[in-house]
C-alpha positions as semicolon CSV with decimal commas, in nm:
position;residue;x (nm);y (nm);z (nm)
1;M;-1,540;-10,633;6,498
2;K;-1,589;-10,394;6,185
3;I;-1,846;-10,172;6,281
4;L;-2,023;-9,901;6,093
5;Y;-2,114;-9,654;6,276
6;L;-2,387;-9,391;6,155
7;V;-2,414;-9,037;6,327
8;H;-2,648;-8,734;6,205
9;R;-2,380;-8,480;6,279
10;L;-2,011;-8,534;6,324
11;P;-1,890;-8,661;6,646
12;Y;-1,627;-8,399;6,695
13;P;-1,611;-8,154;6,876
14;P;-1,798;-8,274;7,199
15;N;-1,904;-7,906;7,239
16;K;-2,323;-7,971;7,261
17;G;-2,540;-8,286;7,400
18;D;-2,575;-8,532;7,140
19;K;-2,187;-8,433;7,053
20;V;-2,072;-8,530;7,384
21;R;-2,280;-8,855;7,356
22;S;-2,171;-8,942;7,004
23;Y;-1,770;-8,845;7,016
24;H;-1,762;-9,082;7,395
25;L;-1,913;-9,352;7,218
26;L;-1,657;-9,331;6,918
27;R;-1,377;-9,321;7,083
28;H;-1,514;-9,612;7,307
29;L;-1,543;-9,793;6,969
30;A;-1,281;-9,687;6,845
31;A;-1,036;-9,803;7,119
32;R;-1,194;-10,178;7,082
33;H;-1,310;-10,229;6,674
34;E;-1,263;-10,135;6,349
35;V;-1,455;-9,824;6,302
36;H;-1,607;-9,696;5,951
37;L;-1,803;-9,352;6,023
38;G;-2,061;-9,219;5,812
39;S;-2,176;-8,843;5,956
40;F;-2,268;-8,514;5,853
41;I;-2,101;-8,198;5,904
42;D;-2,401;-7,911;5,946
43;D;-2,101;-7,664;6,075
44;P;-1,816;-7,539;5,865
45;D;-1,642;-7,458;6,187
46;D;-1,636;-7,847;6,206
47;E;-1,460;-7,889;5,918
48;Q;-1,115;-7,806;6,119
49;H;-1,149;-8,113;6,307
50;L;-1,152;-8,372;6,071
51;P;-0,796;-8,501;6,101
52;R;-0,884;-8,566;6,507
53;V;-1,214;-8,770;6,356
54;R;-0,990;-8,986;6,095
55;E;-0,748;-9,052;6,384
56;L;-1,005;-9,240;6,545
57;C;-1,178;-9,438;6,206
58;A;-1,049;-9,696;5,953
59;G;-1,310;-9,566;5,699
60;L;-1,485;-9,206;5,709
61;H;-1,760;-9,015;5,477
62;V;-1,843;-8,680;5,572
63;A;-2,126;-8,565;5,391
64;R;-2,178;-8,123;5,390
65;L;-2,562;-8,006;5,484
66;N;-2,676;-7,673;5,466
67;P;-2,932;-7,642;5,739
68;R;-3,184;-7,417;5,512
69;A;-3,169;-7,600;5,197
70;A;-3,209;-7,924;5,420
71;K;-3,498;-7,752;5,594
72;L;-3,641;-7,665;5,213
73;L;-3,583;-8,034;5,102
74;S;-3,767;-8,190;5,369
75;L;-4,079;-8,095;5,286
76;R;-4,049;-8,345;5,049
77;G;-4,198;-8,533;5,300
78;L;-4,513;-8,370;5,272
79;L;-4,586;-8,553;4,955
80;T;-4,428;-8,906;5,016
81;G;-4,581;-8,917;5,362
82;E;-4,288;-8,958;5,584
83;P;-4,141;-8,789;5,846
84;L;-3,981;-8,484;5,725
85;S;-3,700;-8,534;5,941
86;L;-3,605;-8,841;5,695
87;P;-3,509;-8,634;5,377
88;Y;-3,391;-8,349;5,587
89;Y;-3,068;-8,631;5,652
90;R;-3,094;-8,805;5,327
91;D;-2,778;-8,784;5,128
92;A;-2,739;-9,002;4,783
93;G;-2,359;-9,014;4,827
94;L;-2,379;-9,122;5,212
95;Q;-2,574;-9,365;5,110
96;A;-2,365;-9,490;4,812
97;W;-2,021;-9,483;5,052
98;V;-2,236;-9,716;5,311
99;D;-2,342;-9,953;5,039
100;A;-2,005;-9,990;4,906
101;S;-1,783;-10,007;5,234
102;A;-2,046;-10,304;5,309
103;A;-1,976;-10,456;5,002
104;R;-1,595;-10,440;5,077
105;V;-1,562;-10,454;5,425
106;G;-1,839;-10,685;5,556
107;F;-1,960;-10,555;5,862
108;D;-1,997;-10,731;6,168
109;A;-2,213;-10,493;6,332
110;V;-2,401;-10,148;6,284
111;I;-2,458;-9,894;6,539
112;V;-2,689;-9,641;6,448
113;F;-2,685;-9,305;6,635
114;S;-3,060;-9,079;6,601
115;S;-3,339;-9,309;6,458
116;V;-3,293;-9,064;6,120
117;M;-2,962;-9,245;6,017
118;A;-3,110;-9,576;6,040
119;Q;-3,258;-9,514;5,690
120;Y;-2,911;-9,594;5,547
121;T;-2,899;-9,941;5,665
122;R;-3,187;-10,087;5,431
123;G;-2,879;-10,281;5,247
124;L;-2,747;-10,441;5,559
125;A;-3,013;-10,723;5,667
126;G;-2,862;-10,994;5,840
127;V;-2,566;-10,756;6,009
128;R;-2,678;-10,696;6,361
129;T;-2,789;-10,357;6,442
130;L;-2,778;-10,134;6,741
131;V;-2,994;-9,797;6,756
132;D;-2,925;-9,535;7,013
133;F;-3,193;-9,334;6,981
134;V;-3,070;-9,105;7,273
135;D;-3,433;-8,919;7,343
136;V;-3,762;-9,022;7,204
137;D;-3,737;-8,740;6,922
138;S;-4,092;-8,724;6,850
139;A;-4,224;-8,700;7,178
140;K;-4,025;-8,355;7,114
141;W;-4,244;-8,259;6,826
142;R;-4,561;-8,349;7,061
143;D;-4,444;-8,098;7,307
144;Y;-4,364;-7,844;7,062
145;A;-4,717;-7,840;6,887
146;P;-4,891;-7,622;7,208
147;E;-4,632;-7,396;7,226
148;H;-4,702;-7,265;6,864
149;A;-4,943;-7,095;6,626
150;W;-5,095;-7,281;6,366
151;P;-4,993;-7,375;6,097
152;M;-4,657;-7,476;6,253
153;S;-4,884;-7,647;6,558
154;W;-5,029;-7,925;6,264
155;L;-4,670;-7,958;6,147
156;Y;-4,515;-8,052;6,466
157;R;-4,834;-8,299;6,562
158;R;-4,763;-8,421;6,214
159;E;-4,382;-8,489;6,285
160;F;-4,477;-8,622;6,619
161;S;-4,702;-8,950;6,475
162;R;-4,540;-8,973;6,152
163;L;-4,179;-8,992;6,356
164;L;-4,319;-9,191;6,623
165;A;-4,440;-9,511;6,342
166;Y;-4,059;-9,454;6,200
167;E;-3,916;-9,499;6,542
168;Q;-4,154;-9,828;6,586
169;R;-4,031;-9,938;6,280
170;V;-3,659;-9,896;6,336
171;A;-3,718;-10,017;6,694
172;R;-3,868;-10,369;6,562
173;A;-3,571;-10,452;6,339
174;A;-3,322;-10,341;6,552
175;Q;-3,122;-10,621;6,814
176;C;-3,119;-10,342;6,997
177;S;-3,230;-10,015;7,068
178;F;-3,096;-9,775;7,394
179;F;-3,237;-9,464;7,534
180;V;-3,009;-9,219;7,792
181;T;-3,269;-9,332;8,057
182;E;-3,532;-9,568;8,196
183;N;-3,785;-9,247;8,179
184;E;-3,695;-9,247;7,806
185;V;-3,727;-9,623;7,764
186;A;-4,065;-9,602;7,983
187;L;-4,228;-9,356;7,736
188;F;-4,134;-9,489;7,436
189;R;-4,291;-9,854;7,554
190;E;-4,584;-9,619;7,686
191;L;-4,647;-9,434;7,302
192;S;-4,616;-9,853;7,156
193;P;-4,836;-10,071;7,322
194;G;-4,807;-10,406;7,271
195;A;-4,517;-10,339;6,992
196;P;-4,221;-10,630;7,107
197;L;-3,936;-10,394;7,185
198;R;-3,613;-10,461;7,256
199;L;-3,463;-10,193;7,472
200;A;-3,214;-10,083;7,748
201;A;-3,127;-9,740;7,854
202;L;-2,792;-9,637;7,831
203;G;-2,666;-9,352;8,012
204;N;-2,482;-9,052;7,967
205;G;-2,114;-8,968;8,146
206;V;-1,910;-8,680;8,175
207;D;-1,547;-8,632;8,159
208;A;-1,481;-8,531;8,509
209;D;-1,127;-8,511;8,380
210;F;-1,168;-8,235;8,151
211;F;-1,431;-8,035;8,338
212;A;-1,273;-8,006;8,676
213;P;-1,224;-7,697;8,831
214;Q;-0,805;-7,596;8,838
215;P;-0,731;-7,271;9,111
216;Q;-0,507;-7,154;8,841
217;R;-0,813;-7,100;8,542
218;A;-0,903;-6,719;8,504
219;G;-1,231;-6,610;8,537
220;P;-1,462;-6,458;8,308
221;F;-1,649;-6,209;8,475
222;A;-1,599;-5,868;8,619
223;E;-1,508;-5,789;8,942
224;G;-1,787;-5,732;9,222
225;E;-2,076;-5,902;9,016
226;L;-2,267;-6,199;9,121
227;P;-2,218;-6,454;8,791
228;L;-2,545;-6,663;8,688
229;V;-2,460;-6,931;8,408
230;F;-2,664;-7,137;8,149
231;T;-2,473;-7,273;7,882
232;G;-2,577;-7,482;7,578
233;A;-2,654;-7,416;7,157
234;M;-2,834;-7,118;7,159
235;D;-3,033;-7,221;6,862
236;Y;-3,244;-7,525;7,021
237;W;-3,537;-7,371;7,065
238;P;-3,606;-7,545;7,441
239;N;-3,269;-7,365;7,506
240;V;-3,412;-7,022;7,386
241;D;-3,731;-7,066;7,546
242;A;-3,567;-7,163;7,880
243;V;-3,349;-6,831;7,878
244;S;-3,632;-6,609;7,779
245;W;-3,834;-6,749;8,041
246;F;-3,599;-6,704;8,299
247;V;-3,529;-6,336;8,177
248;Q;-3,885;-6,238;8,200
249;D;-4,042;-6,418;8,489
250;M;-3,717;-6,510;8,762
251;L;-3,449;-6,232;8,691
252;P;-3,604;-5,930;8,783
253;A;-3,702;-6,074;9,141
254;L;-3,337;-6,178;9,157
255;R;-3,190;-5,831;9,050
256;E;-3,384;-5,686;9,315
257;R;-3,262;-5,885;9,603
258;F;-2,912;-5,957;9,469
259;P;-2,831;-5,576;9,246
260;A;-2,469;-5,723;9,171
261;L;-2,628;-6,076;8,981
262;R;-2,594;-6,018;8,612
263;F;-2,686;-6,378;8,396
264;H;-2,476;-6,524;8,141
265;I;-2,567;-6,715;7,837
266;V;-2,303;-6,898;7,718
267;G;-2,351;-7,076;7,418
268;R;-2,329;-7,094;6,980
269;S;-2,548;-6,947;6,713
270;P;-2,746;-6,743;6,951
271;T;-3,088;-6,675;6,795
272;P;-3,192;-6,298;6,710
273;A;-3,481;-6,361;7,049
274;V;-3,131;-6,470;7,263
275;R;-2,913;-6,173;7,110
276;A;-3,221;-5,932;7,214
277;L;-3,211;-6,033;7,565
278;A;-2,844;-5,920;7,610
279;G;-2,869;-5,576;7,837
280;D;-2,745;-5,458;8,180
281;A;-2,834;-5,781;8,330
282;V;-2,786;-6,006;8,056
283;N;-2,469;-6,116;7,860
284;V;-2,522;-6,296;7,563
285;T;-2,116;-6,433;7,490
286;G;-2,185;-6,688;7,184
287;T;-1,946;-6,874;7,117
288;V;-1,646;-6,931;7,385
289;P;-1,344;-7,124;7,318
290;D;-1,399;-7,307;7,672
291;V;-1,736;-7,299;7,822
292;R;-1,523;-7,445;8,170
293;P;-1,439;-7,041;8,317
294;Y;-1,741;-6,982;8,273
295;L;-1,876;-7,268;8,496
296;Q;-1,574;-7,273;8,742
297;H;-1,626;-6,908;8,849
298;A;-2,025;-6,889;8,862
299;A;-2,202;-6,821;9,137
300;A;-2,432;-7,080;9,034
301;V;-2,556;-7,255;8,732
302;V;-2,901;-7,279;8,623
303;A;-3,086;-7,484;8,339
304;P;-3,480;-7,400;8,345
305;L;-3,541;-7,609;8,082
306;R;-3,935;-7,661;7,983
307;L;-3,927;-7,865;7,694
308;A;-3,675;-8,092;7,721
309;R;-3,648;-8,465;7,890
310;G;-3,353;-8,686;7,949
311;L;-3,001;-8,646;8,092
312;Q;-2,860;-8,297;8,022
313;N;-2,494;-8,339;7,966
314;K;-2,487;-7,928;8,077
315;V;-2,601;-8,032;8,376
316;L;-2,348;-8,332;8,468
317;E;-2,089;-8,066;8,322
318;A;-2,161;-7,805;8,596
319;M;-2,154;-8,044;8,867
320;A;-1,811;-8,178;8,788
321;M;-1,711;-7,832;8,780
322;A;-1,856;-7,847;9,157
323;R;-2,101;-7,566;9,071
324;P;-2,445;-7,586;9,242
325;V;-2,697;-7,631;8,960
326;V;-3,095;-7,514;8,983
327;A;-3,245;-7,716;8,725
328;A;-3,618;-7,832;8,603
329;G;-3,732;-8,123;8,802
330;S;-3,746;-8,405;8,533
331;C;-3,384;-8,318;8,471
332;V;-3,284;-8,312;8,785
333;R;-3,483;-8,647;8,854
334;A;-3,286;-8,819;8,537
335;I;-2,995;-8,771;8,729
336;T;-3,075;-8,908;9,100
337;N;-3,379;-8,980;9,239
338;V;-3,253;-8,914;9,640
339;D;-3,168;-8,575;9,746
340;Q;-2,837;-8,485;9,656
341;P;-2,678;-8,112;9,765
342;G;-2,545;-7,902;9,482
343;L;-2,833;-8,055;9,264
344;V;-3,172;-7,848;9,335
345;A;-3,498;-7,901;9,120
346;A;-3,760;-7,613;9,067
347;D;-4,044;-7,630;8,840
348;D;-4,174;-7,311;8,816
349;A;-4,086;-6,965;8,817
350;A;-4,093;-6,875;9,212
351;G;-3,947;-7,212;9,283
352;Y;-3,619;-7,116;9,093
353;V;-3,626;-6,754;9,252
354;A;-3,612;-6,930;9,574
355;Q;-3,375;-7,202;9,520
356;L;-3,115;-6,956;9,379
357;S;-3,181;-6,676;9,630
358;A;-3,106;-6,934;9,893
359;L;-2,759;-7,064;9,735
360;L;-2,700;-6,664;9,671
361;A;-2,766;-6,570;10,016
362;H;-2,519;-6,868;10,174
363;R;-2,234;-6,860;9,918
364;D;-1,996;-7,112;10,179
365;A;-2,258;-7,341;10,192
366;A;-2,351;-7,320;9,806
367;D;-1,987;-7,402;9,741
368;A;-1,977;-7,677;9,951
369;A;-2,250;-7,804;9,776
370;G;-2,100;-7,787;9,426
371;R;-1,789;-8,014;9,559
372;S;-2,058;-8,258;9,720
373;A;-2,211;-8,248;9,379
374;R;-1,853;-8,293;9,180
375;D;-1,799;-8,596;9,439
376;F;-2,149;-8,760;9,329
377;V;-2,058;-8,715;8,924
378;L;-1,713;-8,891;9,008
379;G;-1,867;-9,172;9,178
380;A;-2,162;-9,215;8,934
381;Y;-2,102;-9,085;8,606
382;S;-1,828;-9,250;8,430
383;W;-1,829;-9,254;8,066
384;E;-1,660;-9,599;8,052
385;A;-1,900;-9,758;8,297
386;H;-2,194;-9,650;8,112
387;L;-2,055;-9,782;7,781
388;A;-1,930;-10,103;7,913
389;S;-2,273;-10,223;7,853
390;L;-2,292;-10,183;7,483
391;D;-2,006;-10,424;7,445
392;R;-2,204;-10,666;7,613
393;H;-2,513;-10,615;7,333
394;L;-2,228;-10,578;7,071
395;E;-2,134;-10,912;7,147
396;A;-2,470;-11,063;7,238
397;T;-2,734;-11,268;7,079
398;A;-3,031;-11,098;7,219
399;C;-3,090;-10,762;7,403
């Protein structure tokens, strides 16, 4: 098939949650079809990876996006009445490329990754369209509002209502819309009562060949320290909130019992608030060339996410590296509804302290639980198994 694939961020390198999913989707499609990719670059470091992306595509158009300028331009939405997310990702050059490619190639299908990219499909009536929402993005803004003072709280509530209405229009027009978990599907249905929507869950996977412990891999930690690790893009507000909460409310109690403990915040673009956490007990790495040494040699991995839903790649990757993980209950339930050694739920500061203390006090048992976590991921979270359902939806006449 000749497929137009529209993604809001260049799907390579797969170094953050959305890019992991969009890259594996691209690789899956490119192995079977002729793919024409339209995307944005919002990080100049990604320019070096364009040759790798071109290898996978029959056609490619990349629009450069300056996040600071895009935020200012997005305020046009206050005048037009649309969600601010749409003008943020609006580019005349990308739209012209889509229109010209559609006329020249004659696409058999369109796959939209993130609802904001659906704005580029307005001239493609009659072409089968599948939309990967991943998460219910509008609900994210609803969740942010109570955590911020006015006027940001008002702006976030406005974005929730306007973006939800847009998501509903996109879903009604699509032949099928995907979310990363059944819980996200249920949430979107709950927010869209009575709407005739064609929805399905399309789960994440993990590259367990890449994320695999290797005996010869050197560790990045100082001799004698007890390392706890958090991974993620550190300019993403739920991650900033998670590590700030952990350092303030959990780390002191853990250090009192385990003086050698050190918390490592591993991820690109740490905000000033994250950098301010650095000290004797906290290491803020910024971008690292390879996250695997940090995961493999961690005593445990923690994901205290209060404002994130869906399937967290950071948790699956840590499990694939055979490390025990303590994470928010919502993140654990998105992965499995049964007790799984090596994946422990906590929902308040006392719960995190208790669960991590148990792991740190019994290292042999923790290591065994980590190995069990890897076995679970190998059996349940293959990318190919999850993405096979996409092939069926591409070829079907209904979702």
